Every structure is written in C-alpha cells, then in structure tokens.
C-alpha positions in Angstrom: 158.4 231.3 259.2 158.2 235.1 258.7 155.3 237.2 259.9 153.0 238.2 257.0 153.3 241.9 258.1 156.8 242.9 259.3 156.7 244.6 262.8 156.8 248.4 262.5 158.4 250.1 265.5 156.5 253.0 267.0 159.1 254.3 269.5 162.6 255.8 268.8 164.1 252.8 270.6 162.6 250.3 268.1 163.5 252.6 265.2 167.2 252.8 266.3 167.3 249.0 266.9 165.9 248.4 263.4 168.2 250.9 261.7 171.4 249.4 263.3 170.5 245.7 263.7 172.0 244.5 260.4 174.0 247.7 259.5 177.6 246.9 258.7 178.6 250.3 260.2 177.4 249.4 263.7 180.6 247.5 264.8 182.7 250.4 263.3 180.6 252.9 265.3 181.3 250.8 268.5 185.0 250.7 267.9 185.1 254.4 267.0 183.3 255.3 270.3 185.8 253.3 272.4 188.8 254.8 270.5 187.6 258.5 271.0 186.8 257.7 274.6 190.3 256.3 275.3 191.9 259.3 273.4 189.8 261.7 275.5 190.9 260.0 278.7 194.6 260.3 277.7 194.3 263.9 276.4 192.1 265.5 279.0 194.0 267.7 281.4 194.2 266.1 284.8 194.1 268.0 288.1 193.1 267.2 291.7 190.2 269.6 292.0 187.8 271.1 289.5 188.5 274.5 288.0 187.0 277.3 290.2 186.1 280.7 288.7 186.9 283.3 291.3 187.0 286.9 290.2 188.1 290.0 292.0 190.4 293.0 291.8 192.4 295.1 294.2 192.7 298.9 293.5 195.6 300.7 295.1 195.8 304.5 294.9 198.6 306.5 296.6 198.0 310.0 297.9 201.4 311.2 299.4 201.1 313.3 302.5 197.4 312.6 303.2 196.2 311.2 306.5 194.1 308.0 306.7 191.0 310.1 307.4 191.6 312.3 304.3 192.3 309.2 302.2 189.0 307.7 303.4 186.9 310.8 302.5 188.4 311.8 299.2 189.3 308.4 297.7 187.8 305.3 299.4 184.2 306.4 299.9 183.8 308.0 296.4 185.3 305.0 294.7 183.3 302.5 296.7 180.1 304.3 295.6 181.2 304.1 292.0 182.3 300.4 292.1 178.9 299.5 293.5 177.5 300.4 290.1 179.4 297.5 288.5 177.2 294.5 287.8 178.2 291.2 289.4 180.2 292.6 292.4 179.2 290.9 295.6 181.4 292.7 298.2 183.6 295.8 298.3 186.1 296.3 301.1 187.8 299.6 301.4 190.9 300.4 303.6 192.3 303.8 304.2 195.8 304.3 305.5 198.2 307.2 305.7 199.2 308.0 302.1 197.4 305.1 300.4 193.9 303.7 299.7 193.3 300.0 299.0 189.9 298.9 297.7 189.1 295.2 297.2 186.2 294.3 294.9 185.0 290.6 295.0 182.7 289.4 292.3 180.1 286.6 292.7 181.8 283.2 292.3 181.3 282.0 288.8 181.5 285.5 287.1 183.8 285.4 284.1 187.3 286.5 285.2 188.4 288.5 282.2 185.1 290.4 281.9 185.0 291.2 285.6 188.6 292.6 285.6 187.7 294.7 282.6 184.6 296.1 284.3 186.7 297.3 287.3 189.4 298.8 285.0 186.7 300.7 282.9 184.9 302.0 286.0 188.2 303.3 287.6 189.3 305.0 284.3 185.9 306.6 283.8 186.1 308.2 287.2 189.7 309.4 287.3 188.2 313.0 287.6 186.9 312.4 291.1 190.4 311.6 292.4 192.0 314.5 294.3 194.9 316.4 293.0 198.2 314.8 293.9 196.7 311.2 293.7 198.9 308.9 291.8 197.9 306.6 288.9 195.7 303.8 290.3 197.3 300.3 290.3 194.7 297.6 289.5 195.7 294.0 290.5 193.3 291.3 289.4 192.9 288.2 291.6 193.9 284.9 289.8 193.2 281.8 291.8 195.0 279.6 289.3 198.2 281.6 289.6 198.0 282.2 293.3 197.8 278.5 294.2 200.9 276.6 293.2 200.8 273.0 292.0 204.5 272.2 292.6 206.7 273.3 295.5 210.4 272.4 295.7 212.5 273.0 298.8 216.2 273.6 298.2 218.7 273.2 301.1 222.4 273.2 301.7 224.2 270.2 303.2 226.6 272.5 305.0 224.7 274.7 307.4 227.5 277.3 307.2 226.9 277.9 303.5 226.2 281.5 302.6 222.4 281.7 302.2 222.7 284.1 299.3 224.7 281.4 297.3 221.7 279.1 297.7 219.4 281.8 296.5 221.6 282.4 293.4 221.3 278.8 292.4 217.5 278.7 292.9 217.1 281.9 291.0 218.9 280.4 288.0 216.7 277.3 288.1 213.6 279.5 288.5 214.4 281.3 285.2 214.5 278.0 283.3 211.3 276.5 284.9 209.5 279.7 284.1 210.1 279.1 280.4 208.4 275.7 280.5 205.1 275.4 278.5 201.9 276.3 280.5 203.8 277.4 283.6 202.1 280.6 284.7 204.1 282.0 287.6 207.1 280.9 289.6 208.0 282.4 293.0 210.8 282.0 295.5 210.0 282.1 299.2 212.2 282.1 302.3 215.2 283.4 300.3 218.1 285.5 301.6 219.0 288.1 298.9 222.2 290.0 298.3 222.4 293.3 300.1 224.9 295.9 301.3 224.3 296.4 305.1 225.1 299.7 306.7 225.5 299.5 310.4 225.6 303.1 311.8 227.7 303.9 314.9 225.4 306.2 316.9 228.3 307.7 318.9 230.2 308.8 315.7 226.9 310.1 314.3 226.5 312.4 317.4 230.1 313.5 317.2 229.5 314.8 313.6 226.1 316.3 314.7 224.3 314.2 312.1 220.9 312.6 312.1 220.0 309.1 310.9 217.6 310.7 308.4 220.6 312.3 306.6 222.3 308.9 306.3 219.1 307.4 304.8 218.7 310.4 302.4 222.3 310.1 301.2 222.2 306.4 300.4 218.7 306.6 298.7 219.9 309.5 296.6 222.8 307.5 295.2 220.6 304.6 294.4 218.3 306.7 292.2 220.5 309.4 290.7 221.3 308.9 287.0 223.2 311.5 284.9 221.0 313.4 282.5 221.4 312.3 278.9 221.6 315.1 276.3 220.3 314.1 272.9 221.7 317.1 271.1 225.1 318.7 270.6 226.2 321.9 268.8 227.2 319.8 265.8 223.9 317.9 265.9 225.8 314.7 266.7 224.1 311.9 268.6 225.7 311.3 272.0 225.4 308.0 273.8 226.4 308.0 277.4 227.2 304.7 279.2 226.5 304.9 282.9 228.1 302.3 285.2 226.2 300.9 288.2 226.3 303.4 291.0 227.4 300.8 293.5 229.9 298.0 292.6 231.5 297.2 295.9 231.6 297.8 299.7 234.1 300.6 299.0 231.6 302.4 296.7 229.0 302.4 299.5 231.6 303.6 302.1 232.6 306.5 299.8 229.0 308.0 299.8 229.2 311.6 301.0 226.6 312.1 303.7 227.4 315.7 304.8 230.0 318.4 305.2 231.5 319.2 308.6 233.8 322.1 309.2 234.9 322.4 305.6 235.6 318.7 305.1 233.3 316.0 303.6 232.0 313.1 305.8 231.8 309.8 304.1 229.5 307.0 305.1 232.5 304.9 306.2 233.3 307.6 308.8 230.1 307.0 310.7 229.1 303.4 309.7 230.4 299.9 309.0 229.5 298.7 305.5 229.4 294.9 304.7 228.3 292.9 301.7 225.9 290.2 302.9 222.2 289.2 303.0 219.0 291.1 303.8 219.4 291.0 307.6 216.1 292.9 308.0 214.3 289.8 306.6 213.4 287.8 309.7 211.4 285.2 307.7 212.9 281.7 307.4 211.7 278.3 306.4 213.1 275.0 307.7 213.0 271.5 306.2 213.6 268.1 307.6 214.3 265.1 305.3 213.1 261.6 306.0 215.8 259.0 305.2 215.4 255.3 304.1 215.3 254.2 307.8 212.3 256.5 308.4 214.3 258.9 310.6 214.2 262.7 310.1 217.3 264.8 309.6 218.0 267.9 311.7 216.1 271.0 310.5 217.9 273.0 307.8 217.3 276.4 306.3 215.5 276.0 302.9 214.4 278.1 299.9 211.1 277.1 298.4 210.4 277.5 294.7 206.7 277.4 293.8 205.2 276.8 290.4 201.7 277.7 289.3 200.0 276.6 286.0 197.7 278.3 283.5 194.0 277.6 283.8 192.7 274.4 282.1 196.1 272.9 281.5 197.3 269.4 282.6 198.8 269.5 286.1 200.4 266.0 285.4 202.4 267.1 282.4 203.5 270.4 284.0 204.7 268.7 287.2 206.6 266.0 285.1 208.2 268.8 283.0 209.3 270.5 286.3 210.8 267.3 287.6 212.7 266.7 284.4 214.1 270.2 284.4 215.2 269.8 288.1 216.9 266.5 287.2 219.2 268.4 284.8 220.7 270.4 287.6 220.8 267.7 290.3 224.4 266.6 289.7 225.7 270.2 289.4 223.9 271.2 292.7 225.0 268.0 294.5 228.7 268.9 293.6 228.2 272.3 295.3 226.5 270.8 298.4 222.9 271.7 297.5 220.0 269.2 297.5 216.3 269.5 296.9 213.1 267.7 297.8 209.6 268.1 296.2 207.3 269.1 299.0 204.1 269.5 296.9 203.1 267.8 293.7 199.5 268.2 292.7 200.1 266.7 289.3 201.3 263.4 290.9 198.3 263.4 293.3 195.9 264.2 290.5 197.3 261.3 288.4 197.1 258.9 291.3 193.5 260.0 292.1 192.4 259.6 288.4 194.2 256.2 288.0 192.7 254.9 291.3 189.1 256.0 290.3 189.5 254.5 286.8 190.6 251.3 288.4 187.5 251.3 290.7 185.4 252.1 287.7 186.7 249.0 285.9 186.2 247.0 289.1 182.6 248.1 289.3 182.0 247.1 285.6 183.5 243.6 286.4 181.3 243.3 289.5 178.2 244.2 287.5 179.2 241.7 284.8 179.5 238.9 287.4 176.2 239.7 289.0 174.5 239.7 285.6 176.0 236.2 284.8 174.0 234.8 287.7 170.8 236.7 287.0 170.5 236.6 283.2 173.4 234.4 281.8 176.9 235.0 280.6 175.9 236.0 277.1 173.5 238.7 278.4 176.1 239.8 280.9 178.7 240.2 278.1 176.3 242.4 276.1 175.5 244.7 279.1 179.2 244.9 280.1 180.2 246.2 276.6 177.7 249.1 276.9 179.3 250.6 280.0 182.7 251.5 278.4 180.9 252.8 275.3 178.7 255.1 277.4 181.7 256.3 279.4 183.6 256.9 276.1 180.9 259.1 274.8 180.7 261.1 278.1 184.4 261.5 278.3 184.7 262.7 274.7 181.9 265.3 275.2 183.5 266.4 278.5 186.8 266.9 276.6 185.2 268.8 273.8 183.5 271.2 276.3 186.8 272.0 277.9 186.4 270.1 281.1 189.3 268.5 283.1 189.5 265.1 284.7 189.4 265.6 288.5 188.0 263.8 291.4 184.6 265.4 291.0 184.3 264.5 287.3 185.2 260.9 288.1 182.8 260.9 291.1 180.1 261.9 288.6 181.0 258.9 286.5 181.0 256.6 289.5 177.6 258.1 290.6 176.1 257.4 287.2 177.6 254.0 286.8 174.7 252.2 288.5 172.3 254.2 286.4 174.2 253.6 283.1 173.4 249.8 282.9 169.7 250.3 283.7 168.7 250.9 280.0 170.8 248.1 278.7 169.6 245.6 281.4 166.0 246.6 280.7 166.5 246.0 276.9 168.3 242.7 277.3 165.9 241.4 279.9 162.9 242.2 277.6 164.7 240.5 274.7 165.4 237.5 277.0 161.6 237.4 278.0 160.5 237.6 274.3 162.9 234.8 273.4 161.4 232.6 276.1 157.8 233.6 275.5 155.2 231.1 274.0 155.2 231.3 270.2 158.8 232.8 270.0 159.9 229.9 267.8 157.5 230.9 265.0 158.7 234.6 265.0 161.6 236.0 263.0 164.7 236.6 265.2 165.2 240.1 264.0 161.5 241.0 264.5 161.8 239.7 268.1 164.8 242.0 268.8 163.1 245.1 267.3 159.7 244.4 269.0 161.4 243.7 272.4 163.4 247.0 272.2 160.5 249.0 270.9 158.2 247.8 273.7 160.3 249.2 276.6 161.3 252.4 274.7 158.7 254.8 276.1 158.9 253.8 279.8 162.7 253.7 279.7 162.9 257.2 278.2 160.6 258.6 280.8 162.5 256.9 283.7 165.8 258.2 282.4 164.4 261.7 281.9 163.1 261.6 285.5 166.6 260.8 286.8 168.1 263.5 284.6 165.6 266.0 286.1 166.8 265.1 289.6 170.4 266.2 288.6 169.4 269.5 286.9 168.8 271.5 290.2 172.5 270.9 291.1 173.4 273.1 288.1 171.7 276.1 289.9 173.6 275.8 293.2 175.6 279.0 293.6 178.7 280.1 295.2 181.7 277.8 295.9 179.7 274.6 296.3 178.0 275.2 292.9 181.4 275.6 291.3 182.9 272.6 293.0 179.9 270.3 292.2 179.4 271.5 288.6 180.9 268.4 286.9 178.0 266.3 288.3 175.1 268.0 286.6 177.3 268.5 283.5 178.3 264.8 283.1 175.6 262.6 284.6 172.8 263.7 282.2 175.1 263.3 279.2 176.0 259.8 280.5 172.3 258.9 280.9 171.3 260.1 277.4 174.3 258.2 276.0 173.2 255.1 277.9 169.8 255.2 276.0 171.4 255.4 272.5 174.0 252.7 273.3 171.3 250.4 274.8 168.9 250.8 271.8 171.7 250.5 269.1 174.2 248.0 270.5 172.1 245.7 272.8 169.9 244.3 270.0 172.9 244.2 267.6 174.9 242.1 270.0 171.9 240.0 271.1 171.2 238.9 267.5 174.8 237.5 267.3 175.2 236.1 270.8 171.8 234.9 271.9 169.8 231.9 270.6 166.2 230.8 270.7 165.6 228.3 273.5 165.4 224.7 272.2 162.2 223.9 274.2 160.0 226.2 272.1 158.3 224.2 269.4 155.1 222.9 268.0 153.8 221.7 271.5 153.4 225.4 272.5 
C-alpha cells in the first residue's frame, strides 16, 4: 500500500534519485557516458610522462674584437640588469668570452612558454640602444623541452665496416627528410654522422720553402668559399641581366687550383703546398658505436652508427608518431638492406607509453573485478553488480573531462585514477548499503519500493557530500606545489576531485535506478512485523 503522503527528498541526493528513478533517459545517459569515456581513452594523446612547462631563452650577442672583460662590462652586466625587470624570471646566468656574450634566462617552472619568450624578445629589442657600437644583432634562442627531448631514436649501421661513413650519412639524411614531413613531428636530428668534406693536408716544408704562413692558406680557402660575383641589375639598354653562378668548388681539382699567393712572379696554387682529398670531416672526433643482440642472446661486435632522433610537438600522441616513424622506416628497409645498411630502434617512448597505459588500464579493470568479488561476499551479487557498473561510468566522465581540458594519458594521470579508485566506490557502496538496510528494516513491506529507494538515497546525501568534500580538500594543496614536482604531480589534483564529484552524481542517479530493477524486498517481511 502507498503512503498517504509521498516522501519528499530534502537533499540533492534524494532529488537526483527521484528525478532519474523512472526516467526513460537514464539508461541512455549511462550508455552515453560509457561511450564518451571509451572514445576519450582511445583519442587522448598517450605519452610516458606528463607535459612539463619549462621556459627559458638564451641570448647570444657577438662583439668582434672585444676581450672577455670588455664584453662583460658593456654587454653582459647591462643586459642582466635589464632582464631582471622581466616578471617571472627565476635565474639569469651571464657568460662573457672573447668576442661574444651569452646570457641564459630561466623562468619559473610553469610559466607559459610563448609568453615568456616574447617577454625576453621585447626586453632585448627595447634596450638595443645600450649595446655598444660594433655589436651584432642579438640571437635569441628559446628553450623548448618538447623539441629538445626526442621520443624516437634510430641507430643506422653498415654491415661492412669498410663502407665509406659518408655513404651511410647520405642515406640517413634522405630518410630524415621524409620523417621530418610526418604529422606532429617537431624536429629531427642526426648525431654521430661523418659528413662530406674536402680535406687539405698542408706540407709544412713546402710552405716554408715558399715563405708562406698557414694563415695565408686559411684566408685563401675561406675567400673562395664566400666570394660571389656581383650581380648588376642594370645595363645601358635597360635590359634585365640574370647571371648564373656555378658552385665555386665542384671537385678536388678545383680546391687544388686555389691561388694562395704569388712567389717570384709566378702564382702558387694550393696543390703546390698541400694534398687535397675528398673525404669525411676528419676533425670530427665524435663517434657512436652500436652492438646488436641476436636471437641467441649474443651481442655482435661494435659497429659505427649514425643516430636519427625524432621529437614531437607538445600535447601530441607519442604512440601515433612513433608508429608513423616505424612505418616510414619500413619503406626503406629493403632498399637499405640491399646496400648493406641496417637499423635498430634504440628508443621508443611511444611504445613504452602505450605499454604503460595498457598495463595500468589492465590493473584498473583487475581492481574493479576484485572490488566486485569482495562486494558479493559482503552485500550480495546484485548489490555488487550495481556498484561495479558505477566505476566505469565514473572513470568515463573523468577521462572525458581530462580529454576536453587538453590533458594526456600518462603514468601520473593513470596513477591518479588508481589512487581515486578506492574512493570512487565509497558513495555507491554507501547508497546501496543504505538501500539494503531500508529493504530489510521492519515495516519495509508496507512501503512503496520507489519511496524506499528515494528515502534511502536522500538519508545519506548530506554526510556523503561532506565526506567527499573533505577528501577533495585533501587533494587541493597538491595543486599549489611549485617547481618541477608540482608540474609532475599536476594530474593528481586535476583528476581526483573530478572523479570524486562524478562518483557522487553516478551514485545518486544510477544506484537507485539499478536497485529498483535488480533488488527485491525480502520475503520474510510481512504482517508479523
């Protein structure tokens, strides 16, 4: 029999339960939440570590002919004073060397990158007047942590150790050009390469015989590299003249034909005092070696290698970019193998990020199953089923909001979900436990089933809200942690409170809705009560 006066909920919990208990849109809302959560999980960029905002700039100013002491007094110190006026700068490091000044400005971690770089540029441009005469245009190089740290590294090596190292570089350079054109690839770089170069080995005895200095040789070769004929735009007949200039150096003979001086009425060519060869940059003493592990677990002998590194744009998916790089490399695998060149991927943050995300998602699901099994023994399988549904719904809301706010899935984001998992089921367990108690209370048989659901949910609304708010407030201080640790742990205060608020709405809307359809009044309640 129905109560003469229907129960009127006083708390938001009861009002939500009443509004959605018999609403045909409630199951559609549940399905919609799960779908958008799954889409967010698939679409959110994945990376191993959270995005760090590190801002800073390096200012380089050349002053030819000045000593380090002069550079310090006329450039470094005045600019350091001016840069201290810029808001948000934490440290300024100035270095004075002969002919050049280098000033590094580091902003507080968390300062917006674009705005910080603009502040430095504006301050330098406003104070160009304090630079001494003869100082060259300042070069301002912003620091970019996303570009500076690669997500993929590929080591290329030749099967034949006698292969010309410049041939290996040529092949890697061609592949670099194609990989650089892939979407969301920021920068590619080649390390450990031996580049093409004409090497001039001067014979000191011949040099002395012609009464020449090494400086004259250097001057002559440098002059050739930079001399370009002047192009005249006008003629007497006002015709446009276009002059095609060939490369100054095409072969070893061209280098050998450089005139370095005149001696007793005859010219002295570079070939008279030096041996010129076409080869690699022999002054580059840097080299990198790689050893490959075979199927038997044994390592091959060390081989010279050229490393190609790939960096991504901020906030993009490391998994997609690393897969695109692998696909691009696969196109050239057969061609390179025919020429005796192989490669091995030595770093793949995309693969590691994907593995970390998949492993944590698996543990997340495992935790949900464990919670469900525990609840079967404590409350019953129907109650367990109701609580278990609420967890994916809550995580779906949290993931979707994280996606909409531009976050990425990384190990700290997923750690935030794991951290909040034990807290997420609290509200649903409290609601279902109170519904369970009301159903088994004396006089429950006489009460309307819907009224019981609403009353049970409304009763625990206020204390559950306060308890959840208290937990949220314990997470809020994390948002005010500064420096690197604050940046690293930011996903926790950003996601845990969202998950807890979502847990309240899901518990108040879906727990009573599912309880009406899955739970029954106990048979032992009757007239004898």
